[in-house]
ZAMARGU-4260 file (C-alpha; in steps of 0.2 Angstrom, whole numbers, plus 5000, padded with zeros to 4 digits):
<rodrens>
0) 5000/5000/5000 | 5006/5018/4997 | 5012/5028/5012 | 5001/5042/5018 | 5002/5058/5008
5) 5017/5068/5012 | 5018/5087/5010 | 5028/5086/4993 | 5024/5099/4980 | 5026/5092/4963
10) 5035/5103/4950 | 5020/5102/4939 | 5003/5095/4939 | 4996/5078/4935 | 4988/5078/4918
15) 4972/5068/4917 | 4967/5065/4899 | 4949/5061/4895 | 4944/5057/4877 | 4925/5060/4876
20) 4913/5054/4863 | 4894/5055/4865 | 4895/5053/4884 | 4883/5067/4890 | 4875/5054/4901
25) 4891/5050/4910 | 4904/5064/4908 | 4896/5074/4923 | 4899/5060/4935 | 4917/5057/4928
30) 4922/5075/4930 | 4915/5077/4948 | 4925/5062/4953 | 4941/5071/4946 | 4938/5089/4951
35) 4930/5086/4968 | 4946/5091/4977 | 4948/5109/4974 | 4966/5109/4980 | 4972/5094/4969
40) 4987/5099/4959 | 4980/5093/4942 | 4975/5098/4925 | 4960/5089/4917 | 4962/5088/4898
45) 4945/5084/4890 | 4946/5080/4871 | 4929/5080/4863 | 4930/5068/4848 | 4916/5075/4837
50) 4902/5071/4849 | 4884/5074/4842 | 4875/5075/4858 | 4877/5087/4873 | 4894/5082/4878
55) 4904/5097/4872 | 4891/5109/4881 | 4894/5100/4897 | 4913/5101/4895 | 4912/5120/4891
60) 4902/5122/4907 | 4915/5113/4917 | 4929/5124/4909 | 4920/5140/4915 | 4918/5134/4933
65) 4935/5125/4935 | 4951/5133/4928 | 4959/5116/4929 | 4948/5109/4915 | 4955/5111/4897
70) 4944/5107/4882 | 4950/5102/4865 | 4937/5100/4852 | 4941/5090/4836 | 4932/5080/4822
75) 4928/5062/4826 | 4945/5053/4823 | 4944/5040/4837 | 4951/5038/4855 | 4969/5036/4849
80) 4970/5053/4841 | 4961/5060/4856 | 4973/5053/4868 | 4988/5059/4857 | 4980/5077/4857
85) 4980/5077/4876 | 4998/5071/4877 | 5003/5084/4865 | 4997/5099/4876 | 4999/5091/4893
90) 5010/5100/4905 | 5009/5088/4920 | 5025/5079/4926 | 5014/5063/4926 | 5000/5057/4914
95) 4984/5048/4918 | 4972/5042/4905 | 4953/5040/4910 | 4939/5035/4900 | 4924/5047/4900
100) 4911/5035/4907 | 4923/5029/4921 | 4927/5038/4938 | 4943/5040/4948 | 4942/5032/4965
105) 4949/5047/4974 | 4960/5060/4966 | 4970/5061/4982 | 4976/5043/4978 | 4982/5048/4961
110) 4992/5062/4970 | 5000/5050/4982 | 5005/5039/4967 | 5013/5053/4959 | 5023/5057/4975
115) 5029/5039/4976 | 5034/5040/4957 | 5043/5056/4961 | 5052/5049/4976 | 5057/5032/4968
120) 5060/5040/4951 | 5047/5028/4943 | 5043/5028/4924 | 5026/5019/4927 | 5016/5015/4942
125) 5002/5002/4941 | 4987/5002/4952 | 4971/4992/4954 | 4954/4996/4948 | 4936/4991/4952
130) 4921/4988/4941 | 4903/4993/4944 | 4888/4989/4933 | 4875/5000/4926 | 4861/4987/4928
135) 4858/4971/4937 | 4856/4963/4920 | 4873/4969/4915 | 4880/4961/4931 | 4873/4944/4927
140) 4879/4945/4909 | 4897/4952/4913 | 4900/4947/4931 | 4917/4941/4927 | 4922/4959/4926
145) 4919/4961/4945 | 4936/4953/4949 | 4945/4962/4935 | 4959/4975/4938 | 4962/4969/4956
150) 4979/4969/4964 | 4980/4959/4980 | 4999/4954/4981 | 5013/4965/4987 | 5026/4972/4974
155) 5038/4981/4986 | 5053/4981/4974 | 5057/4993/4959 | 5058/4982/4944 | 5061/4981/4926
160) 5044/4982/4916 | 5047/4964/4910 | 5050/4958/4928 | 5035/4966/4935 | 5024/4960/4920
165) 5030/4942/4923 | 5025/4943/4942 | 5008/4951/4938 | 5005/4938/4925 | 5010/4924/4937
170) 4998/4931/4951 | 4984/4933/4938 | 4984/4952/4940 | 4990/4958/4924 | 4979/4970/4914
175) 4982/4982/4899 | 4968/4994/4904 | 4976/5012/4903 | 4968/5018/4919 | 4977/5005/4929
180) 4993/5015/4927 | 5001/5032/4928 | 5015/5037/4917 | 5030/5049/4919 | 5027/5061/4904
185) 5046/5063/4900 | 5047/5044/4899 | 5033/5044/4885 | 5041/5059/4876 | 5059/5051/4876
190) 5052/5035/4869 | 5040/5043/4857 | 5025/5034/4864 | 5009/5038/4855 | 4993/5028/4851
195) 4990/5021/4833 | 4977/5031/4824 | 4961/5021/4819 | 4965/5005/4828 | 4954/4997/4841
200) 4962/4989/4857 | 4977/5001/4854 | 4980/5000/4873 | 4987/4982/4872 | 5003/4987/4861
205) 5006/5003/4870 | 5005/4994/4887 | 5018/4980/4882 | 5029/4992/4873 | 5031/5003/4889
210) 5034/4988/4900 | 5048/4983/4889 | 5055/5000/4889 | 5056/5004/4907 | 5068/4999/4920
215) 5059/5007/4935 | 5041/5002/4939 | 5031/4994/4952 | 5013/4990/4957 | 5002/4995/4972
220) 4986/4988/4979 | 4977/5005/4979 | 4961/5007/4968 | 4964/5021/4955 | 4948/5020/4946
225) 4931/5013/4945 | 4926/5006/4928 | 4908/5007/4922 | 4901/4991/4913 | 4887/4998/4902
230) 4878/4995/4886 | 4887/5000/4869 | 4904/5002/4877 | 4919/4995/4868 | 4918/4980/4880
235) 4900/4976/4878 | 4896/4981/4860 | 4895/4968/4845 | 4911/4961/4839 | 4916/4966/4821
240) 4930/4963/4809 | 4938/4979/4816 | 4941/4971/4833 | 4950/4956/4825 | 4960/4968/4815
245) 4965/4978/4830 | 4971/4963/4839 | 4980/4957/4823 | 4989/4974/4822 | 4994/4971/4840
250) 5001/4954/4836 | 5012/4960/4822 | 5018/4975/4833 | 5022/4963/4847 | 5032/4952/4835
255) 5043/4967/4831 | 5044/4973/4849 | 5051/4956/4855 | 5064/4956/4841 | 5069/4974/4845
260) 5070/4972/4864 | 5076/4954/4866 | 5091/4960/4875 | 5081/4967/4889 | 5073/4950/4892
265) 5070/4946/4910 | 5075/4928/4916 | 5058/4927/4923 | 5049/4933/4908 | 5041/4923/4895
270) 5044/4933/4879 | 5029/4925/4870 | 5017/4931/4883 | 5011/4946/4873 | 5009/4936/4858
275) 4999/4923/4867 | 4987/4936/4873 | 4986/4944/4856 | 4983/4926/4848 | 4970/4922/4861
280) 4961/4939/4858 | 4961/4936/4839 | 4954/4918/4840 | 4941/4923/4853 | 4934/4938/4842
285) 4936/4929/4825 | 4925/4915/4831 | 4911/4928/4835 | 4911/4935/4817 | 4898/4930/4805
290) 4903/4926/4787 | 4900/4944/4781 | 4912/4951/4794 | 4925/4938/4790 | 4924/4943/4772
295) 4926/4961/4777 | 4941/4956/4787 | 4949/4947/4773 | 4947/4962/4762 | 4955/4974/4774
300) 4971/4964/4779 | 4988/4969/4772 | 4999/4956/4764 | 5009/4955/4780 | 4994/4954/4791
305) 4986/4941/4780 | 5003/4931/4780 | 5003/4930/4799 | 4985/4927/4801 | 4985/4913/4789
310) 5001/4905/4795 | 5000/4908/4814 | 4982/4911/4818 | 4970/4903/4805 | 4978/4886/4805
315) 4978/4886/4824 | 4959/4890/4824 | 4956/4877/4811 | 4966/4864/4821 | 4957/4869/4837
320) 4940/4868/4828 | 4944/4851/4822 | 4949/4846/4840 | 4934/4854/4846 | 4923/4844/4833
325) 4932/4828/4838 | 4929/4832/4856 | 4911/4836/4853 | 4909/4819/4843 | 4917/4809/4857
330) 4906/4818/4869 | 4891/4814/4859 | 4896/4796/4857 | 4900/4795/4876 | 4883/4803/4879
335) 4874/4791/4868 | 4883/4776/4876 | 4879/4783/4893 | 4861/4785/4888 | 4861/4766/4882
340) 4869/4761/4898 | 4857/4771/4908 | 4842/4762/4898 | 4850/4745/4901 | 4852/4749/4919
345) 4834/4754/4920 | 4829/4738/4912 | 4839/4728/4924 | 4832/4738/4938 | 4815/4734/4932
350) 4819/4716/4930 | 4826/4715/4948 | 4811/4724/4954 | 4799/4711/4946 | 4810/4697/4953
355) 4809/4705/4970 | 4790/4707/4969 | 4789/4689/4964 | 4800/4683/4978 | 4790/4694/4990
360) 4773/4686/4983 | 4781/4669/4984 | 4786/4672/5002 | 4769/4679/5006 | 4760/4664/4999
365) 4772/4652/5008 | 4768/4662/5024 | 4749/4660/5021 | 4751/4641/5017 | 4762/4639/5033
370) 4748/4648/5043 | 4734/4637/5035 | 4745/4621/5039 | 4747/4627/5057 | 4729/4630/5059
375) 4724/4613/5052 | 4737/4604/5063 | 4730/4614/5078 | 4712/4608/5073 | 4717/4590/5070
380) 4726/4591/5087 | 4710/4598/5095 | 4699/4585/5086 | 4710/4570/5092 | 4709/4577/5109
385) 4690/4578/5109 | 4689/4561/5102 | 4700/4554/5115 | 4689/4562/5128 | 4673/4554/5120
390) 4681/4537/5119 | 4686/4538/5137 | 4668/4544/5142 | 4661/4529/5132 | 4672/4517/5140
395) 4668/4524/5157 | 4649/4522/5153 | 4651/4504/5147 | 4660/4500/5164 | 4647/4508/5174
400) 4632/4498/5184 | 4618/4508/5175 | 4625/4503/5158 | 4625/4485/5163 | 4608/4485/5170
405) 4601/4494/5155 | 4609/4481/5144 | 4601/4467/5154 | 4584/4474/5154 | 4585/4478/5135
410) 4592/4460/5131 | 4575/4451/5128 | 4569/4466/5117 | 4585/4465/5107 | 4584/4446/5105
415) 4565/4448/5099 | 4571/4461/5086 | 4584/4449/5080 | 4571/4434/5078 | 4558/4445/5070
420) 4571/4451/5057 | 4576/4434/5053 | 4558/4428/5051 | 4554/4443/5040 | 4569/4438/5030
425) 4563/4420/5028 | 4546/4424/5022 | 4553/4436/5010
</rodrens>
């Protein structure tokens, strides 16, 4: 973190350069964040890039009420020309670029950064940023920006740009956004650093070039700016062939940059890192183009750009697409096989369920039969018991005196019945 602000008066102001194009909805908030400290030793250079809305009127109003605000009005030539215009007239010892729909976190933080740069003789100081979203819908769609521009590691040493770039890359904290850094103006002038006119994503090459050129830079955790994620910004608008062309220009520029500054290579720096980023951006945006945009790209490429695109990019895209198609085919086959296996498993489960049900029914039937058997055995046992009781009772009756007397009394009658039966049978 930066030391608390000391009472060090800079020789000249910090120049904050703000390119402006049709931002009447946002420029007021942007300037309020920059100019709210009346004692801040800054100049605010606003370059109106041919706006067709009320942007210029708002800038002129701010110029009237705050002498630190300087307004340049030009025809629409793009953000690169606007930044170059601001650089051309800047008087500040240090330079800070701010997009007109963003805000500085606190201008006092920028001043403290300048003081540190003055004390340590830094060419570049890199700080953190924070994203905020215009709507809840944009947050859901672009939530990955929430963690962009953060710096959570310590970078206490003064390093070569290539060394710091390597450490930031290793920690996942590397960003090319211009508002994450403050430049010493003399460093930019001595190295003739300007932005390429008419090129999208011009930040990328300038960022890498400056990091290759400097021997004195560092990074701090302090948040320098707040980035607005909104509709129709360069980050959210539809991708066209111009986006791919811009990244391709960066790629070619990076090739020459690496060749020119190979002698400043850091032992920790992967020299292909800028090329990897450019190739990644080209492939990502190229895949988003429709056929008409791809045709427009082909028509605009120079012979050199076409050579590098065909040799190093297109073949890689086609190879990746083939691998992707193969991967998708294997994924589909695996998915279909998985579906077949799942269906087979379901059939097996159904059969097992039926067998389980049959086994349960059989067991239930067996239990019912066993109960019937036990009931019958119980009844037989009870019947035998009753029979024994009856036989015993008959035996007791036969052995009794009353039985014997009864038999004696009924004996003549029984004999008479026998004679009559025989006589009757004889007549018949």
